[in-house]
C-alpha positions in Angstrom: 28.6 129.7 80.6 28.2 127.6 77.4 24.9 126.8 75.9 25.3 123.1 76.9 26.0 124.0 80.6 22.9 126.3 80.7 20.8 123.5 79.3 22.2 121.1 81.9 21.3 123.4 84.8 17.8 124.1 83.4 16.9 120.4 82.8 18.3 119.3 86.2 16.2 122.0 88.0 13.1 120.9 86.2 13.7 117.3 87.2 14.7 117.8 90.9 12.1 120.3 92.1 9.1 118.1 91.4 11.0 115.1 92.8 11.4 116.8 96.1 7.7 117.6 96.3 6.8 114.1 95.3 9.1 112.6 97.9 7.4 114.4 100.8 4.0 113.2 99.5 5.4 109.6 99.1 6.8 109.4 102.6 3.3 110.0 104.1 1.5 107.7 101.7 4.0 104.8 101.9 3.7 104.7 105.7 -0.1 104.3 105.4 -0.1 102.0 102.4 2.1 99.4 104.0 -0.6 98.9 106.5 -3.0 98.0 103.7 -0.7 95.6 101.8 -2.2 92.5 103.5 -6.0 92.4 104.2 -7.4 89.4 106.0 -10.6 89.6 104.0 -8.7 89.1 100.8 -6.8 86.1 102.3 -10.1 84.5 103.4 -11.6 85.1 100.0 -8.7 83.4 98.2 -9.0 80.4 100.6 -12.7 80.2 100.0 -12.2 80.4 96.2 -9.7 77.6 96.3 -11.8 75.4 98.5 -14.9 75.9 96.5 -13.1 75.1 93.3 -11.6 72.0 94.7 -14.9 70.8 96.1 -16.7 71.4 92.8 -13.9 69.7 90.9 -13.9 66.7 93.3 -17.7 66.2 92.9 -17.4 66.5 89.1 -14.5 64.0 89.1 -16.6 61.6 91.3 -19.5 61.9 88.9 -17.4 61.2 85.9 -15.8 58.1 87.4 -19.2 56.8 88.6 -20.7 57.2 85.1 -17.6 55.7 83.4 -17.7 52.7 85.8 -21.5 52.3 85.2 -21.2 52.4 81.4 -18.1 50.3 81.3 -19.9 47.6 83.3 -22.9 47.7 81.0 -20.9 47.8 77.8 -18.2 45.3 78.2 -16.2 44.5 75.0 -19.3 45.0 72.8 -19.8 48.0 70.6 -22.5 50.5 71.4 -25.9 49.7 70.3 -28.9 52.1 70.1 -30.3 51.3 73.6 -26.9 51.8 75.3 -26.3 55.0 73.3 -29.7 56.4 74.3 -29.0 55.5 78.0 -25.7 57.2 77.8 -27.3 60.4 76.3 -29.8 60.5 79.2 -27.0 59.8 81.7 -24.9 62.6 80.3 -27.7 65.1 80.5 -28.6 64.1 84.1 -25.0 64.3 85.2 -24.2 67.5 83.4 -21.4 65.9 81.4 -20.4 66.8 77.8 -19.4 63.6 76.2 -18.8 59.9 76.6 -16.2 58.1 74.5 -15.4 54.4 73.8 -11.8 53.4 73.1 -10.6 50.0 71.8 -7.2 48.5 72.3 -5.6 47.8 68.9 -2.0 46.6 68.5 -1.1 47.7 72.0 -2.5 51.2 71.5 -5.9 52.7 72.5 -7.9 54.0 69.5 -11.0 56.3 69.7 -13.9 54.1 68.5 -17.1 56.1 69.3 -18.4 59.2 71.0 -21.8 60.1 72.5 -23.0 63.6 73.4 -26.2 64.6 75.3 -29.5 64.6 73.4 -30.1 67.9 71.7 -26.5 69.0 71.7 -24.6 69.3 68.4 -21.7 67.0 68.1 -18.4 68.8 68.0 -15.3 67.3 66.6 -14.2 64.6 69.1 -11.1 65.1 71.1 -8.9 62.1 70.9 -7.6 61.3 74.4 -5.9 58.0 73.5 -2.5 59.3 74.4 -3.5 60.2 78.0 -5.9 57.2 78.4 -3.2 54.5 79.2 -1.6 56.6 81.9 -5.0 57.5 83.5 -6.1 53.8 83.6 -2.8 52.9 85.3 -3.3 55.6 87.9 -6.1 57.7 89.2 -8.3 57.0 86.1 -8.7 60.9 85.7 -7.6 62.6 82.5 -6.5 66.2 82.6 -5.8 67.2 79.0 -3.9 70.3 78.1 -6.6 70.8 75.4 -9.2 71.7 78.1 -10.8 68.3 78.9 -11.4 66.7 82.2 -12.6 63.1 82.1 -12.9 59.8 84.1 -12.0 56.5 82.5 -12.8 52.9 83.3 -12.0 49.5 81.7 -15.0 47.9 80.0 -13.3 44.7 79.2 -9.9 43.4 78.1 -9.8 45.5 74.9 -12.3 48.3 75.6 -12.5 51.4 77.8 -15.1 54.1 78.5 -14.3 57.8 79.2 -16.9 60.4 80.4 -16.0 64.0 80.8 -16.6 67.7 80.3 -15.0 70.3 78.1 -13.2 73.2 79.8 -11.3 76.2 78.6 -7.8 75.2 77.4 -6.2 77.2 80.3 -8.6 75.9 83.1 -6.0 73.9 84.9 -3.4 76.6 84.5 -5.8 79.1 86.1 -6.5 76.7 88.9 -2.8 76.5 89.7 -2.5 80.3 89.4 -5.2 80.8 92.0 -3.4 78.4 94.4 -0.1 80.2 93.7 -1.8 83.6 94.3 -3.2 82.4 97.6 0.2 81.1 98.7 1.9 84.3 97.7 -0.7 86.5 99.4 -0.2 84.4 102.6 3.5 85.0 102.4 2.9 88.8 101.9 1.1 88.9 105.2 4.3 87.6 106.9 6.5 90.1 105.0 4.4 93.2 105.8 5.8 93.6 109.3 9.4 93.1 108.0 9.0 95.4 105.0 7.5 98.4 107.0 10.9 99.2 108.6 12.6 99.3 105.2 10.1 101.8 103.7 12.0 104.8 104.8 15.3 103.4 103.5 13.7 102.6 100.2 12.4 106.1 99.8 15.7 107.6 100.6 17.5 105.3 98.1 14.8 106.1 95.5 15.3 109.8 95.9 19.0 109.4 95.5 18.5 107.3 92.4 16.1 109.8 90.9 18.6 112.6 91.5 21.4 110.7 89.9 19.2 109.6 87.0 18.0 113.2 86.5 21.7 114.4 86.4 22.6 111.7 83.9 19.5 112.3 81.8 19.9 116.1 81.8 23.5 115.7 80.7 22.5 113.3 77.9 19.7 115.6 76.8 21.9 118.6 76.8 24.5 116.7 74.7 21.8 115.3 72.4 20.4 118.8 71.7 23.8 120.5 71.2 25.6 117.6 69.3 23.6 118.0 66.1 24.4 121.8 66.1 28.1 121.1 66.6 27.9 118.4 63.8 26.1 120.8 61.5 28.6 123.6 62.2 31.5 121.2 61.3 29.7 120.1 58.2 29.2 123.7 57.0 33.0 124.2 57.4 33.7 121.1 55.2 31.2 122.3 52.5 32.9 125.7 52.6 36.2 123.9 52.0 34.7 122.2 48.9 33.6 118.8 50.2 30.1 118.7 48.7 29.7 115.0 49.6 29.2 116.0 53.2 26.1 114.6 54.9 24.9 114.9 58.5 22.8 112.3 60.3 19.2 113.3 61.1 19.2 113.1 64.9 17.7 115.0 67.8 14.4 116.8 67.9 12.2 117.1 64.8 13.3 120.6 64.1 17.0 119.5 64.2 16.2 116.5 62.0 14.4 118.9 59.5 17.4 121.1 59.6 19.8 118.2 58.9 17.5 117.0 56.1 17.5 120.5 54.5 21.3 120.6 54.8 21.7 117.1 53.2 19.3 118.2 50.4 21.4 121.3 49.8 24.7 119.4 49.6 23.1 116.8 47.3 21.8 119.5 45.0 25.1 121.2 45.0 26.9 118.0 44.2 24.4 117.3 41.4 24.9 120.8 40.1 28.6 120.3 40.1 28.3 117.1 38.2 25.9 118.7 35.7 28.3 121.6 35.3 31.3 119.3 34.8 29.3 117.2 32.3 28.2 120.4 30.4 31.8 121.6 30.3 33.0 118.2 29.1 30.4 118.0 26.4 31.2 121.6 25.3 34.9 120.5 25.1 34.0 117.4 23.1 31.8 119.5 20.8 34.7 122.0 20.3 37.0 119.1 19.5 34.5 117.7 17.1 34.1 121.0 15.4 37.9 121.4 15.0 38.3 117.8 13.8 35.6 118.3 11.2 37.2 121.4 10.0 40.7 119.9 9.8 39.5 116.8 8.0 37.3 118.5 5.5 39.8 121.1 4.4 42.2 118.7 2.6 39.6 116.2 1.4 38.3 118.3 -1.5 41.7 118.8 -3.2 42.6 115.2 -2.5 39.3 114.0 -4.1 39.8 116.3 -7.2 43.4 115.1 -7.6 42.4 111.5 -7.5 39.6 112.1 -10.1 42.2 113.7 -12.3 44.5 110.7 -11.9 41.5 108.4 -12.6 40.9 110.1 -15.9 44.5 109.6 -16.9 44.8 105.9 -16.0 44.7 105.0 -19.7 48.1 106.7 -20.1 49.7 104.5 -17.6 51.5 101.5 -19.0 49.2 98.5 -19.3 51.4 96.5 -17.0 50.8 99.0 -14.2 47.3 100.1 -15.1 45.4 97.6 -12.8 47.5 98.4 -9.8 47.0 102.2 -10.3 43.3 101.8 -10.8 42.9 99.7 -7.6 45.0 102.2 -5.6 43.0 105.2 -6.8 39.7 103.5 -6.0 40.9 102.5 -2.6 42.0 106.1 -1.9 38.6 107.4 -3.1 36.9 104.9 -0.8 39.0 106.0 2.2 38.2 109.7 1.4 34.5 108.8 1.4 35.0 107.3 4.9 36.8 110.4 6.1 34.1 112.6 4.6 31.4 110.6 6.4 33.5 110.8 9.7 33.8 114.5 9.3 30.0 114.8 8.8 29.5 112.8 12.1 31.8 115.3 13.9 29.9 118.2 12.4 26.5 116.8 13.4 27.7 116.2 17.0 29.3 119.7 17.2 26.1 121.5 16.3 22.7 120.0 16.0 20.1 122.3 14.5 17.5 123.9 16.7 14.5 121.7 17.2 11.3 122.6 15.4 8.6 121.1 17.5 5.4 119.8 15.8 2.9 117.1 16.2 4.3 113.7 15.1 3.3 110.1 15.0 6.2 107.9 16.1 4.6 104.9 14.4 4.5 106.7 11.0 8.0 107.9 11.6 9.2 104.3 12.1 7.4 103.2 8.9 8.9 106.1 6.9 12.4 105.2 8.2 11.9 101.6 7.2 11.2 102.5 3.6 14.7 103.8 3.3 16.0 100.2 3.9 14.7 98.0 1.2 15.5 94.7 2.7 13.7 91.7 3.9 16.0 91.7 7.0 14.0 94.6 8.5 10.8 93.7 10.3 8.5 96.6 11.1 5.8 96.4 13.8 4.1 99.8 14.2 0.3 99.4 13.8 -1.2 102.0 16.1 -0.6 105.8 16.2 1.8 107.2 18.8 1.3 110.9 19.0 4.2 113.0 20.3 5.6 116.5 20.0 9.1 116.7 18.3 11.3 117.7 15.4 10.9 115.3 12.5 14.4 115.8 11.1 16.1 115.2 14.4 14.0 112.2 15.4 14.6 110.7 11.9 18.3 111.2 12.3 18.2 109.5 15.8 16.2 106.6 14.4 18.5 106.3 11.4 21.6 106.0 13.7 19.9 103.3 15.8 19.0 101.3 12.7 22.5 101.7 11.2 24.0 100.4 14.5 21.6 97.5 14.6 22.3 96.5 10.9 26.0 96.7 11.4 25.8 94.6 14.6 23.4 92.0 13.2 25.1 91.4 9.9 23.6 91.1 6.4 21.6 87.9 7.0 20.3 88.5 10.5 16.9 90.3 10.7 16.5 93.7 12.5 13.2 94.4 14.2 11.7 97.9 14.4 8.7 98.4 16.7 6.7 101.4 17.9 4.1 101.5 20.7 2.9 103.5 23.7 2.2 103.2 27.4 -0.2 105.4 29.5 2.2 108.4 29.4 5.0 107.6 26.9 5.6 106.6 23.4 8.5 104.5 22.3 10.4 103.1 19.4 12.5 99.9 19.7 15.3 98.6 17.4 16.2 95.0 18.1 19.0 92.9 16.6 20.5 89.5 17.1 24.1 90.6 17.0 26.8 89.9 19.7 25.2 92.2 22.2 27.1 94.4 24.8 29.8 93.4 27.2 29.6 94.6 30.8 32.3 97.2 30.3 30.8 98.5 27.0 27.2 98.9 28.4 28.3 101.6 30.8 30.0 103.7 28.1 28.0 103.3 24.9 26.6 106.9 25.0 30.0 108.6 25.7 31.3 110.6 22.8 34.1 109.0 20.8 33.5 105.6 22.3 32.9 102.9 19.8 33.0 99.1 19.6 33.6 99.2 15.8 37.0 99.6 14.2 35.9 102.3 11.9 33.3 104.0 14.1 33.4 107.6 15.2 31.8 106.9 18.5 29.3 109.8 18.0 26.2 108.1 16.7 24.7 107.1 20.0 25.9 110.4 21.6 23.8 112.3 19.0 20.8 110.0 19.7 21.1 110.7 23.4 21.3 114.4 22.8 18.3 114.4 20.6 16.3 112.3 23.1 17.1 114.7 25.9 16.2 117.7 23.8 12.7 116.2 23.5 12.4 115.4 27.2 12.9 111.7 26.6 15.6 109.1 27.0 17.4 106.4 25.2 18.6 103.0 26.5 20.7 100.2 25.0 20.7 96.8 26.7 21.3 93.2 25.9 18.3 91.3 24.5 17.0 88.1 25.9 18.2 85.3 23.6 21.1 87.3 22.3 21.5 90.6 20.6 20.8 94.2 21.7 17.7 96.3 22.2 17.7 100.1 21.7 14.7 102.0 23.0 13.9 105.6 22.4 11.2 106.9 24.7 9.3 110.3 24.4 6.4 111.8 26.4 3.0 111.4 24.7 1.4 114.4 23.3 -1.4 115.8 25.6 -3.6 116.6 22.6 
């Protein structure tokens, strides 16, 4: 028997055995409970509650209409004066009402003109009943507002009306209707008791059958839910063994199974990251080997070529005067190209093997100021006022900063300023080099730190790769992004020194 089948039998047994015991108990209790579904005393209590509520409400309504008629007759179309207001206050207190309001008919619409509350009662914000007033005056003269107000209204003249009422809870009328509906439903229940009693046994039998079917379906679902993650995990292990490290399994099932799935996903993620790191390390090692070979192959012929050109340069005077200028220009052009090749070979050598870092206490701000002194130009703006203590190799960090400044000056041009800034946050120190050059395109931004990638015609593509390598050796990072307003912003970030 499979593990899933065993789980199915076990879960079904656990569900059905208590169901059978509960069914026997229910059969006895249901027979007795149906006799107690409808109690005459409850029916009488509901009738009494409805009658009492209706009687009280009718008396209140009569009182409100009486007061409204009385005050409307005494007021007429005149506004309330002090004696009438005092009389209304006493009448409200005697009748147990909460307010009296005067409305005036303006442009065919009733408008609230005044409100009186009983003496000694703080005046609340008046509720404007003008929308319900016209309908009430045309009918029963009673206002039942959905905002919890019951009032009686009376015409005081051709253009004035008086309303007297009480404040109720906003759901008062809803509760009254609910009580009446409850009484009606309970009365119907008394009629249905006799009919329903004969169906009790059929209901119990159907319920037991439904429980048994539901238990079967639930047991089957639970067994599948518990075994499905294990099957999925087993299949995932097979795919990982075949080399598919991108395999992930959904975290489903019990907490233990979800934890197992999470551990598996973490394992495959780390394996994939390790593979990427290994591939990157192998690729960088290959690039460095290529750089080493290129530096060697370029440097070997440069020295004899330079010596030969210098010899030719010393013998230019022997060349016929008509050819002398052309020869001199050619020799100088060749020497210039040899200098370019020498500098390119140096870049390859630097990338192929950076010296071991000699860690010491440094000030990034001082390092920025020292680097700026090498560029005697008004086009370099330095902003590094405060100390930024870090741990690092002065030579390597100076080389990285020199590469960033060189890139910025070449991108900005001779007349555009380059800004050099240094500062710190709570945990990091940084140096920024900003220019107003053309900036980076979307395609270039993703590849600027790749070896041998350059946006310049004569660039080796290794300067920013060296900067990235130096930053990572110091536990930091380097970023290059477009600057707001045009240009680029290079940022070298290092951890602050704890001391």
